[in-house]
C-alpha positions, 0 to 999 in steps of 0.5 A: 419308433426310429432305432439305430441299425448300424455304426458306420466308420472308415479309414482307420489306417492302423499301423505299427509305427506312428506318422511323424505328426503323432510321434510324441504319443507315448503308446501309439497302439493305445492312441489308435485303440481309443477311437476304435474302442469308442465305435465298438462301444457304440455298436455294443450299446445299441446292439448293432453291427459295426460297418467299416467302409475300407482301409482298416490297415495303413498297409496290406502287409501289416505285421502280426502285432497290428493284426492281433491288436485289431482283432482283439478289439473288433472281436468284441462287437457282439452283433458282428463287424462287416467291411469292404477293403480299401486300397491300403488293405489290398496287395498291389491295390488289387481285389484279386490279391485280397487273400495275401493281406492282413485284412483277409486274416481278419476275415479268415479269423471270423472277426470281420465279415467281408462284403463281397461285391454282388453278394449282399449280407442281411442282418436282423435287428430287433429293439423293444419288439420292433424288428428291421432287416439291414441289407448291406451291399459291398463295393470295395476299392475298384468296384464303383457303386451300382444302382439297386434294382428293387421295387420303389419303396415297397413296405415289407415285414420286417422293414428292410433298410438298404445300405451301400458300403463303398470305398471310393473317393467322393467329395462335395463343393465345400471339401474336394480335399485337393485341387482338381478333384475328379468331377465323377467323384462329386457326390451329387453326380452319384444320384443314379448309381445310388438309386434304390439304396436308403443310405450309403457310407463311403471311405477314402476321402479323409475329409468327412461330410454328410449329404442327401443324394436323391432319396439316399442318405450319404456319409463320408466318414473321413479320417478316423484319427488325426495323422497329419499337421493339416488335419489338426482342425478336423473332427474325426467322426462316425455315423449312426444308421437309423431305421428310417434310412437317415444317418446321425453324425457323431464325433469321436473324443480326441482330448487325449491325443498328442501331436508333435510340436510344429516348431520342431517339425518345421525347424531349419525348413526354408521352403514351407510349400516344398515341405508340405508337398513332400510331406503329402506325397510321402504320407500317401505312401503309408506311415511304415516304410517307403520303397519303390513298389509303394512309390509305383502304387502311389503314382499309378493310383494318381494316374488312374492306371488301368488294371490290365496295365497294372498287372503287366507292371507287377509281372515285370517286377516279379 
């Protein structure tokens, strides 16, 4: 009998203040909590872990109110919450600075178990007398997924399902998300890197999709809740990892969500293309504030700046 082994999601982007497109929400925390409670309820219904593929927070230095509200919900996952950090979770977008972050507060509190690169986590899951072992391998922002060296589909007792948890931009032909998306991120090109894994969950690309790459089931969960006007037709989703390695896509309920009036947003605008480009760049910097450091981070991400160069730049900034 096929059973659920984990609930998969990503790109939650919790923030203290709403983005402009969600500014009409009477209670932004309640709006953010609705989808998070849904995936927690799904995990508890099946008695399985919740696995988050990065960007729990919209900003690494989120205020205490945002951290506390996140902890309050995630601590109720009875089988545990496992995650990797995305670039929004990391100070300076560097994994070496992880202990400076709101994400690490969740880890230190025991609410989230960090999937450290190179150190897989194993969880035993049993349902109706049938047990499975879930082996989770973490690849946070800046750590490309690497193939798993394991015997070819050897049967074990209990059976083991191998899951890669990755925060890396991946895309398919139908949804590159932006013109000129890098070819190395095309999901079909990851066949060799995903070798050995039964399933993989990706975060970063805010347009979700599912695919099969070689013998690996793949889900890119996409944005967890609608934050921008150009996402209005998108259906936020999460995945159920099954014991046969397949992933079942589930859609979040969004009927209570409120969005800003488009007429108000565009009032007095004379060039829609300029407005859209500016809005996209500002959104890339985060919803809470804009400053030179954020702009620099955004530019270096877009330019794929080498880590060593980043370190020199940050050292100059003090």
